[in-house]
VOKE-808856 format. One record per residue (C-alpha): residue number from 0; residue in three letters; chain; x, y, z. Coordinates in steps of 0.5 Angstrom, whole numbers, plus 500, padded with zeros to 3 digits. Layout:
<recs>
REC   num   residu   chaine     x     y     z
REC   NUM      ala        A     X     Y     Z
...
</recs>
This chain:
<recs>
REC   num   residu   chaine     x     y     z
REC     0      met        A   500   500   500
REC     1      arg        A   502   507   498
REC     2      leu        A   500   510   504
REC     3      trp        A   503   517   503
REC     4      arg        A   498   518   497
REC     5      ala        A   492   517   501
REC     6      leu        A   495   522   506
REC     7      ala        A   496   527   500
REC     8      leu        A   490   527   498
REC     9      gly        A   486   527   505
REC    10      leu        A   490   533   505
REC    11      val        A   488   536   499
REC    12      leu        A   481   535   500
REC    13      ala        A   480   539   506
REC    14      pro        A   479   545   504
REC    15      ala        A   474   543   499
REC    16      asn        A   470   538   504
REC    17      ala        A   470   544   510
REC    18      tyr        A   467   549   505
REC    19      trp        A   461   544   503
REC    20      val        A   460   543   511
REC    21      ile        A   460   551   513
REC    22      his        A   456   552   506
REC    23      met        A   451   546   508
REC    24      glu        A   451   548   515
REC    25      arg        A   450   555   516
REC    26      val        A   449   558   510
REC    27      arg        A   443   553   508
REC    28      ala        A   440   551   515
REC    29      gly        A   442   544   512
REC    30      pro        A   443   539   512
REC    31      tyr        A   447   538   520
REC    32      val        A   451   533   517
REC    33      thr        A   456   533   523
REC    34      ser        A   450   533   528
REC    35      ile        A   450   525   527
REC    36      ser        A   454   520   529
REC    37      leu        A   455   518   521
REC    38      phe        A   457   524   517
REC    39      ala        A   453   524   511
REC    40      asn        A   459   528   507
REC    41      cys        A   464   523   508
REC    42      val        A   460   517   506
REC    43      phe        A   458   521   500
REC    44      leu        A   465   522   499
REC    45      leu        A   467   514   501
REC    46      ala        A   462   512   496
REC    47      gly        A   465   516   490
REC    48      leu        A   472   515   491
REC    49      val        A   471   507   491
REC    50      ala        A   466   507   486
REC    51      val        A   471   510   481
REC    52      asn        A   476   506   484
REC    53      trp        A   472   499   482
REC    54      leu        A   473   503   475
REC    55      leu        A   481   504   476
REC    56      arg        A   482   496   479
REC    57      arg        A   479   494   472
REC    58      arg        A   483   498   467
REC    59      trp        A   490   499   472
REC    60      pro        A   490   495   478
REC    61      arg        A   496   498   480
REC    62      val        A   493   505   482
REC    63      ala        A   487   503   484
REC    64      leu        A   487   505   492
REC    65      ser        A   487   499   498
REC    66      ala        A   481   499   503
REC    67      gly        A   486   502   508
REC    68      glu        A   488   508   503
REC    69      leu        A   481   508   502
REC    70      leu        A   479   509   510
REC    71      leu        A   485   513   512
REC    72      ile        A   482   518   506
REC    73      tyr        A   476   517   510
REC    74      ser        A   478   517   517
REC    75      met        A   481   525   515
REC    76      cys        A   475   527   512
REC    77      cys        A   471   525   518
REC    78      leu        A   476   529   523
REC    79      gly        A   476   535   518
REC    80      ser        A   469   535   518
REC    81      ala        A   468   535   526
REC    82      ala        A   473   541   526
REC    83      ala        A   469   545   521
REC    84      gly        A   462   542   524
REC    85      ile        A   456   545   528
REC    86      asp        A   460   544   535
REC    87      phe        A   467   546   534
REC    88      val        A   470   552   529
REC    89      gln        A   463   554   528
REC    90      val        A   461   556   535
REC    91      leu        A   469   559   536
REC    92      met        A   468   563   530
REC    93      met        A   461   566   533
REC    94      ile        A   464   567   540
REC    95      leu        A   471   571   537
REC    96      ser        A   467   576   533
REC    97      his        A   461   577   538
REC    98      pro        A   463   581   543
REC    99      arg        A   466   588   541
REC   100      gln        A   459   588   536
REC   101      phe        A   454   588   541
REC   102      ala        A   457   591   547
REC   103      thr        A   452   596   550
REC   104      pro        A   451   599   557
REC   105      glu        A   444   596   557
REC   106      asn        A   448   588   556
REC   107      asn        A   453   589   561
REC   108      tyr        A   458   586   557
REC   109      glu        A   463   592   561
REC   110      leu        A   463   587   566
REC   111      phe        A   466   581   563
REC   112      leu        A   471   584   557
REC   113      pro        A   476   587   562
REC   114      his        A   477   579   564
REC   115      leu        A   479   576   557
REC   116      pro        A   486   577   554
REC   117      arg        A   486   581   548
REC   118      trp        A   488   576   544
REC   119      phe        A   482   571   546
REC   120      ile        A   477   575   542
REC   121      val        A   478   580   536
REC   122      gln        A   478   588   537
REC   123      asp        A   477   592   531
REC   124      ile        A   470   594   532
REC   125      asp        A   470   596   524
REC   126      ala        A   472   589   523
REC   127      val        A   467   586   526
REC   128      lys        A   462   591   524
REC   129      arg        A   463   588   517
REC   130      tyr        A   463   581   519
REC   131      his        A   456   581   521
REC   132      ala        A   454   586   515
REC   133      gly        A   457   582   509
REC   134      his        A   458   585   502
REC   135      ser        A   465   586   504
REC   136      ser        A   472   581   503
REC   137      phe        A   475   577   508
REC   138      trp        A   481   578   503
REC   139      leu        A   483   586   505
REC   140      pro        A   487   587   510
REC   141      glu        A   483   591   514
REC   142      asn        A   479   584   515
REC   143      tyr        A   483   579   516
REC   144      lys        A   489   583   520
REC   145      pro        A   484   583   526
REC   146      tyr        A   484   575   525
REC   147      leu        A   490   573   524
REC   148      val        A   492   573   533
REC   149      pro        A   486   571   535
REC   150      cys        A   485   565   530
REC   151      thr        A   493   563   530
REC   152      ala        A   492   562   538
REC   153      trp        A   485   558   538
REC   154      leu        A   489   554   532
REC   155      thr        A   495   552   537
REC   156      phe        A   490   551   542
REC   157      thr        A   486   545   537
REC   158      ala        A   492   542   534
REC   159      ala        A   494   540   542
REC   160      leu        A   487   539   544
REC   161      leu        A   487   534   538
REC   162      met        A   494   532   541
REC   163      val        A   491   530   547
REC   164      met        A   486   527   544
REC   165      gln        A   490   522   539
REC   166      gly        A   494   520   545
REC   167      val        A   488   518   550
REC   168      asp        A   486   514   544
REC   169      ala        A   492   511   543
REC   170      leu        A   492   508   550
REC   171      leu        A   485   505   549
REC   172      ala        A   485   503   542
REC   173      arg        A   489   496   545
REC   174      pro        A   484   494   549
REC   175      trp        A   478   496   546
REC   176      ile        A   480   494   540
REC   177      glu        A   484   488   540
REC   178      arg        A   482   485   547
REC   179      glu        A   475   487   549
REC   180      arg        A   473   487   541
REC   181      leu        A   468   493   541
REC   182      thr        A   463   492   535
REC   183      phe        A   464   500   533
REC   184      pro        A   458   500   529
REC   185      thr        A   458   506   525
REC   186      leu        A   464   504   521
REC   187      asp        A   460   497   518
REC   188      leu        A   458   502   513
REC   189      pro        A   464   505   511
REC   190      leu        A   468   497   513
REC   191      thr        A   463   494   507
REC   192      leu        A   464   499   502
REC   193      val        A   471   498   501
REC   194      arg        A   471   490   502
REC   195      glu        A   465   488   499
REC   196      lys        A   465   486   492
REC   197      pro        A   460   490   487
REC   198      ser        A   456   483   487
REC   199      tyr        A   454   485   493
REC   200      phe        A   451   492   493
REC   201      ser        A   447   488   487
REC   202      ser        A   443   484   492
REC   203      pro        A   436   485   492
REC   204      ala        A   436   486   500
REC   205      phe        A   441   492   499
REC   206      leu        A   438   496   492
REC   207      ile        A   431   495   496
REC   208      gly        A   434   498   502
REC   209      leu        A   437   504   498
REC   210      ala        A   431   505   493
REC   211      ile        A   427   507   500
REC   212      pro        A   431   514   502
REC   213      val        A   433   515   494
REC   214      ile        A   425   515   492
REC   215      trp        A   424   518   499
REC   216      ser        A   429   524   499
REC   217      gly        A   428   524   491
REC   218      leu        A   421   526   492
REC   219      asn        A   422   531   497
REC   220      gly        A   428   534   494
REC   221      leu        A   423   536   488
REC   222      his        A   418   537   491
REC   223      phe        A   422   542   494
REC   224      leu        A   424   546   487
REC   225      phe        A   417   544   484
REC   226      pro        A   411   544   489
REC   227      ala        A   407   540   485
REC   228      val        A   411   534   486
REC   229      pro        A   408   530   493
REC   230      glu        A   411   530   499
REC   231      leu        A   413   524   504
REC   232      lys        A   415   528   510
REC   233      val        A   419   525   514
REC   234      trp        A   418   530   520
REC   235      pro        A   409   529   520
REC   236      gly        A   408   531   527
REC   237      asp        A   409   533   534
REC   238      leu        A   406   528   540
REC   239      val        A   407   536   545
REC   240      lys        A   406   542   540
REC   241      gly        A   399   544   541
REC   242      asn        A   396   539   546
REC   243      pro        A   391   543   551
REC   244      ser        A   395   540   558
REC   245      lys        A   400   544   561
REC   246      his        A   403   538   564
REC   247      ile        A   404   535   557
REC   248      arg        A   407   541   554
REC   249      ala        A   412   541   560
REC   250      met        A   415   535   556
REC   251      val        A   417   541   550
REC   252      trp        A   417   536   544
REC   253      met        A   416   529   542
REC   254      pro        A   417   530   534
REC   255      leu        A   415   523   529
REC   256      thr        A   420   523   525
REC   257      phe        A   422   517   520
REC   258      tyr        A   429   518   518
REC   259      pro        A   432   512   514
REC   260      phe        A   438   513   516
REC   261      ala        A   437   512   523
REC   262      ile        A   432   506   522
REC   263      gly        A   438   503   519
REC   264      leu        A   444   505   524
REC   265      gly        A   439   502   530
REC   266      tyr        A   439   496   526
REC   267      leu        A   446   495   528
REC   268      leu        A   446   497   535
REC   269      pro        A   445   492   540
REC   270      thr        A   437   490   542
REC   271      asp        A   439   493   550
REC   272      leu        A   442   500   548
REC   273      leu        A   435   501   543
REC   274      phe        A   430   498   548
REC   275      ser        A   435   503   553
REC   276      ala        A   434   509   549
REC   277      trp        A   427   511   548
REC   278      phe        A   425   508   553
REC   279      phe        A   428   512   558
REC   280      tyr        A   427   518   554
REC   281      leu        A   420   516   555
REC   282      thr        A   421   516   562
REC   283      trp        A   425   523   562
REC   284      lys        A   419   526   559
REC   285      ala        A   415   523   565
REC   286      glu        A   419   526   569
REC   287      leu        A   418   533   566
REC   288      gly        A   410   532   565
REC   289      leu        A   410   529   573
REC   290      thr        A   414   535   575
REC   291      ser        A   409   540   572
REC   292      leu        A   404   536   575
REC   293      leu        A   407   537   583
REC   294      ala        A   409   544   581
REC   295      leu        A   417   543   582
REC   296      asp        A   418   547   576
REC   297      val        A   418   553   579
REC   298      asn        A   426   551   580
REC   299      pro        A   427   551   571
REC   300      arg        A   433   546   572
REC   301      met        A   428   540   575
REC   302      pro        A   429   535   574
REC   303      tyr        A   436   536   573
REC   304      thr        A   436   531   567
REC   305      thr        A   443   535   565
REC   306      gln        A   446   533   571
REC   307      gln        A   444   526   572
REC   308      ser        A   446   524   565
REC   309      leu        A   453   527   567
REC   310      gly        A   452   522   574
REC   311      ala        A   452   517   568
REC   312      cys        A   457   518   565
REC   313      ile        A   462   519   571
REC   314      gly        A   459   512   573
REC   315      leu        A   461   509   566
REC   316      leu        A   468   512   566
REC   317      ser        A   468   509   573
REC   318      tyr        A   467   503   572
REC   319      leu        A   471   502   566
REC   320      ala        A   477   505   570
REC   321      tyr        A   476   500   575
REC   322      thr        A   475   494   570
REC   323      ser        A   481   497   567
REC   324      arg        A   486   497   573
REC   325      his        A   491   490   570
REC   326      tyr        A   492   494   563
REC   327      ala        A   494   500   566
REC   328      ala        A   499   497   570
REC   329      glu        A   502   494   564
REC   330      val        A   502   500   561
REC   331      trp        A   505   504   567
REC   332      glu        A   510   498   567
REC   333      gly        A   511   499   559
REC   334      leu        A   513   506   560
REC   335      phe        A   518   505   567
REC   336      lys        A   520   498   566
REC   337      arg        A   523   493   562
REC   338      gly        A   519   487   562
REC   339      ala        A   514   483   559
REC   340      ser        A   510   489   556
REC   341      ala        A   518   492   552
REC   342      cys        A   515   491   545
REC   343      his        A   509   496   547
REC   344      ser        A   513   500   550
REC   345      ala        A   515   505   544
REC   346      glu        A   508   506   543
REC   347      phe        A   505   508   550
REC   348      arg        A   511   512   550
REC   349      gly        A   508   516   544
REC   350      ala        A   502   516   546
REC   351      ala        A   504   519   553
REC   352      ala        A   508   524   550
REC   353      ala        A   503   526   546
REC   354      ile        A   499   526   552
REC   355      leu        A   504   530   556
REC   356      val        A   506   535   551
REC   357      gly        A   499   537   548
REC   358      gly        A   496   537   556
REC   359      ala        A   502   542   558
REC   360      tyr        A   500   546   553
REC   361      leu        A   492   547   555
REC   362      thr        A   494   548   561
REC   363      phe        A   500   554   559
REC   364      phe        A   494   556   555
REC   365      ser        A   489   556   560
REC   366      arg        A   494   560   565
REC   367      leu        A   496   565   560
REC   368      ala        A   489   567   560
REC   369      gly        A   489   568   567
REC   370      met        A   484   561   570
REC   371      ser        A   486   560   576
REC   372      trp        A   489   552   578
REC   373      pro        A   483   550   581
REC   374      met        A   478   552   576
REC   375      leu        A   483   549   570
REC   376      leu        A   484   542   574
REC   377      leu        A   476   542   575
REC   378      phe        A   475   545   568
REC   379      trp        A   480   540   565
REC   380      ala        A   478   534   569
REC   381      leu        A   470   534   568
REC   382      tyr        A   472   535   560
REC   383      trp        A   476   529   559
REC   384      val        A   470   525   564
REC   385      ile        A   465   527   558
REC   386      val        A   470   526   552
REC   387      ile        A   473   519   554
REC   388      thr        A   465   516   557
REC   389      ile        A   462   519   549
REC   390      thr        A   468   516   546
REC   391      arg        A   467   508   549
REC   392      met        A   459   510   549
REC   393      arg        A   461   510   540
REC   394      ala        A   466   504   540
REC   395      glu        A   462   500   544
REC   396      leu        A   454   501   542
REC   397      gly        A   455   507   536
REC   398      pro        A   449   511   538
REC   399      pro        A   445   515   532
REC   400      thr        A   447   522   536
REC   401      his        A   451   524   543
REC   402      asp        A   449   531   543
REC   403      phe        A   449   532   551
REC   404      his        A   448   538   549
REC   405      gln        A   449   543   556
REC   406      met        A   454   539   559
REC   407      gly        A   460   543   559
REC   408      pro        A   465   543   565
REC   409      glu        A   463   549   567
REC   410      leu        A   455   549   566
REC   411      met        A   456   544   571
REC   412      leu        A   461   547   576
REC   413      val        A   457   553   576
REC   414      pro        A   451   551   580
REC   415      ser        A   455   546   584
REC   416      ile        A   460   550   587
REC   417      gly        A   456   557   586
REC   418      ser        A   457   564   581
REC   419      gln        A   458   567   587
REC   420      asn        A   465   563   588
REC   421      ile        A   468   563   582
REC   422      ala        A   472   569   580
REC   423      pro        A   470   573   574
REC   424      arg        A   476   572   570
REC   425      asp        A   475   564   571
REC   426      leu        A   467   565   569
REC   427      gly        A   469   568   562
REC   428      ile        A   475   564   560
REC   429      met        A   470   559   561
REC   430      ser        A   464   562   558
REC   431      val        A   470   563   552
REC   432      tyr        A   472   554   553
REC   433      trp        A   464   554   551
REC   434      trp        A   465   553   544
REC   435      ile        A   469   546   545
REC   436      asn        A   464   543   549
REC   437      arg        A   457   547   547
REC   438      ala        A   455   538   544
REC   439      tyr        A   460   534   543
REC   440      arg        A   456   530   535
REC   441      gly        A   462   531   533
REC   442      leu        A   467   529   537
REC   443      pro        A   473   529   534
REC   444      met        A   476   524   539
REC   445      ala        A   470   519   537
REC   446      his        A   472   520   529
REC   447      his        A   479   519   531
REC   448      ile        A   479   512   535
REC   449      glu        A   474   509   529
REC   450      gly        A   481   510   525
REC   451      leu        A   485   506   529
REC   452      lys        A   480   501   528
REC   453      ala        A   480   502   521
REC   454      ala        A   487   501   521
REC   455      trp        A   486   495   525
REC   456      glu        A   481   492   520
REC   457      thr        A   485   494   514
REC   458      gly        A   492   491   517
REC   459      val        A   495   499   517
REC   460      arg        A   500   500   522
REC   461      pro        A   497   505   526
REC   462      gly        A   502   511   526
REC   463      trp        A   499   513   517
REC   464      phe        A   492   515   521
REC   465      his        A   495   518   526
REC   466      ala        A   499   523   522
REC   467      gly        A   493   524   517
REC   468      met        A   487   525   523
REC   469      trp        A   492   530   527
REC   470      leu        A   494   533   520
REC   471      ala        A   486   533   517
REC   472      gly        A   483   536   524
REC   473      val        A   489   542   524
REC   474      ser        A   488   543   516
REC   475      gly        A   480   543   517
REC   476      thr        A   480   547   523
REC   477      ala        A   485   553   519
REC   478      ala        A   480   551   512
REC   479      ala        A   474   552   516
REC   480      met        A   476   558   519
REC   481      leu        A   478   561   512
REC   482      ala        A   472   558   509
REC   483      tyr        A   467   561   515
REC   484      leu        A   470   569   515
REC   485      his        A   471   568   507
REC   486      leu        A   462   566   507
REC   487      ala        A   462   571   513
REC   488      phe        A   464   577   510
REC   489      lys        A   461   577   504
REC   490      leu        A   454   574   506
REC   491      gly        A   454   577   513
REC   492      ala        A   453   573   519
REC   493      ala        A   448   577   522
REC   494      ser        A   443   576   516
REC   495      gly        A   446   571   511
REC   496      phe        A   448   565   515
REC   497      his        A   442   561   519
REC   498      ser        A   443   563   527
REC   499      gly        A   450   566   525
REC   500      thr        A   450   571   532
REC   501      gly        A   445   566   536
REC   502      tyr        A   451   562   539
REC   503      gly        A   454   568   541
REC   504      trp        A   448   571   545
REC   505      ala        A   447   565   549
REC   506      asn        A   454   564   551
REC   507      tyr        A   455   571   553
REC   508      gly        A   448   572   556
REC   509      gln        A   450   566   560
REC   510      leu        A   456   570   562
REC   511      val        A   453   576   563
REC   512      ser        A   448   572   568
REC   513      trp        A   452   569   571
REC   514      leu        A   457   576   573
REC   515      thr        A   449   580   575
REC   516      gln        A   446   575   579
REC   517      pro        A   451   571   584
REC   518      lys        A   448   565   586
REC   519      ala        A   450   561   592
REC   520      pro        A   452   553   590
REC   521      asp        A   445   549   587
REC   522      his        A   446   542   593
REC   523      ser        A   440   540   589
REC   524      ala        A   444   540   582
REC   525      thr        A   450   536   586
REC   526      ala        A   445   532   588
REC   527      ala        A   442   530   582
REC   528      ile        A   449   528   579
REC   529      gly        A   449   523   585
REC   530      val        A   443   520   583
REC   531      gly        A   445   519   576
REC   532      leu        A   452   516   578
REC   533      gly        A   448   511   583
REC   534      phe        A   443   509   577
REC   535      ser        A   449   508   573
REC   536      leu        A   452   504   577
REC   537      phe        A   445   500   579
REC   538      leu        A   444   499   572
REC   539      leu        A   451   496   571
REC   540      ser        A   451   492   576
REC   541      met        A   444   489   575
REC   542      arg        A   447   488   567
REC   543      leu        A   453   484   571
REC   544      arg        A   449   479   576
REC   545      phe        A   442   477   571
REC   546      leu        A   444   475   563
REC   547      gly        A   439   478   559
REC   548      trp        A   437   484   564
REC   549      pro        A   434   490   559
REC   550      phe        A   437   496   561
REC   551      his        A   442   500   559
REC   552      pro        A   446   505   563
REC   553      ile        A   449   508   556
REC   554      gly        A   441   509   554
REC   555      phe        A   440   512   561
REC   556      ala        A   446   517   560
REC   557      ile        A   444   519   552
REC   558      ala        A   436   519   554
REC   559      gly        A   436   526   556
REC   560      ser        A   440   529   551
REC   561      trp        A   437   534   545
REC   562      ala        A   438   530   539
REC   563      ile        A   435   523   541
REC   564      asn        A   428   528   541
REC   565      leu        A   430   527   533
REC   566      val        A   431   519   533
REC   567      trp        A   427   516   538
REC   568      leu        A   422   514   534
REC   569      pro        A   427   511   529
REC   570      leu        A   430   507   534
REC   571      leu        A   424   504   537
REC   572      ile        A   422   502   530
REC   573      ala        A   429   499   529
REC   574      trp        A   428   495   536
REC   575      gly        A   421   492   534
REC   576      leu        A   424   490   527
REC   577      lys        A   431   487   530
REC   578      val        A   428   484   536
REC   579      ser        A   422   480   531
REC   580      ile        A   428   479   526
REC   581      ile        A   431   475   531
REC   582      arg        A   427   472   534
REC   583      trp        A   423   469   528
REC   584      gly        A   428   467   523
REC   585      gly        A   435   468   528
REC   586      leu        A   441   469   527
REC   587      arg        A   442   467   519
REC   588      leu        A   436   472   517
REC   589      tyr        A   438   478   521
REC   590      val        A   445   477   517
REC   591      arg        A   440   476   511
REC   592      cys        A   437   482   513
REC   593      arg        A   443   487   514
REC   594      pro        A   444   489   507
REC   595      phe        A   437   492   507
REC   596      phe        A   439   496   512
REC   597      leu        A   446   498   511
REC   598      gly        A   442   500   504
REC   599      leu        A   437   505   508
REC   600      ile        A   443   509   511
REC   601      leu        A   447   508   505
REC   602      gly        A   441   511   501
REC   603      asp        A   440   517   505
REC   604      cys        A   447   520   506
REC   605      leu        A   448   520   498
REC   606      met        A   441   523   497
REC   607      gly        A   442   528   502
REC   608      ser        A   449   530   500
REC   609      phe        A   446   530   493
REC   610      trp        A   441   535   494
REC   611      ala        A   446   539   498
REC   612      leu        A   452   539   494
REC   613      val        A   447   542   488
REC   614      gly        A   444   547   492
REC   615      val        A   452   549   494
REC   616      val        A   453   549   486
REC   617      leu        A   447   551   483
REC   618      gly        A   446   558   489
REC   619      ile        A   440   555   491
REC   620      pro        A   435   552   496
REC   621      thr        A   435   545   496
REC   622      tyr        A   432   540   501
REC   623      ser        A   435   538   507
REC   624      phe        A   435   531   509
REC   625      trp        A   437   532   517
REC   626      gly        A   435   540   518
REC   627      ala        A   434   540   526
</recs>
């Protein structure tokens, strides 16, 4: 394998991919491809490369790419897309540009601006005005110069963050991939695309599965352009909206959706996770209704869903740390002793070096900004608890989405400690860090460990994937910054972007609230974390004691997040289909039906990406297959 070709091609594609992602998610208001576990744009790219590769293999077999090369390009696309995604660079650019534009005596921004280092955000008021108004060009000196320092600072921050993530993944890969043999369900389709022969994709089951979303999205796309064409809605209604009961409306929303890709992904998941996801989702909704019925909703945080989910994450990671204690001893021996683990010592030391170097820079960055040691340690410890747990969820069970909205470390620490007990500078710095933890739908760490799994499956040295994905993440971040700023100065972030100022208002509004209304510790929030921790450990202990225990703690953790609203019904449908197929046809029928569900996923990704690409190329609004 000549993997340098794949690495070079992945880097060449990074700028175009970043531009496409920004255009889809910010200019066109969908599809939000980086808000689901399996990035549709990367599947679209991989499918195109596989098709071209088949032709090359027939005519010029020596030129054709190997499975490992194809998956390296795919993994690099995933890292670049995660960097450009709705939960990463897009949030950062709003946070950088917002304060100087919207600071007025009425909104009290003067309370936090003195506490933010000058290099944290853009200081030139005229530049940010043109950024929000548009009808200008980022490439003019008066526009790009004010962004040079903050963007460079945050690019180095991103490089260090990705380095630590990859170091942690390198340590976790061996036990998760080689020993526990975790399934990585979201990697099933990419592996199938690069491994199977063309005859697999001409099987009736696959073609029927492929045809359903292609026809469905095709009709909806044509209806969007030509309303006379009939429409088949994937989101026909909401069980809560318009209900006369106050207690039902307290459930906020329960949309009825029929996303084919989510049903297909659901089929690949374990049945206990599928059951737990929709069961605990309905349980959370019942809690909200009961809270309203008992008039406990005078406290808007009740029933502390996010805090309970955080407690579940802590419980899951605690259990994982306990079960990995022997491997931790092996790593320690490989780092500092010569013995049985010597063959892996270089791997362990490389991972440890990445963690130490990247972690040292993140610490230096935070201290240079003025963050106190106690808050620095608490913030980063909690952040790594969350992201490692989500990475484990992704590797073991592969849920269609894992957003954990509003579960950033600062949003957990401030209620528990009390905003009155935290220095304004610490509050300000943690608020700017919101761009890495607003949500975790496109978490780079989860995609990186999937890349290591792809390397293992194809027999490629993981070093190629480490290098390629780190370069893709850094170059993708830089390309996304440039693409975002180019489009913002051209179209206007305030008017030409969908919610082009929303994250800024939300983030700094919360910060102003902390500063103007200092609050004492909320002991109920801390107790809710303990409840979630205890319940997750209870579910884990029951799974160990009783074979067939249907409740999975990961289902409890993800069921309280925002995005589960959009996929709870597809997961329920997938659960019903999978249980019925296994019960009546056994493993043989399950395997025979698998191409049908892979076809559902691929067809939805292909048609959804096709309409998005048509819109970008022609400059017209088009149908979004995943629009929320």
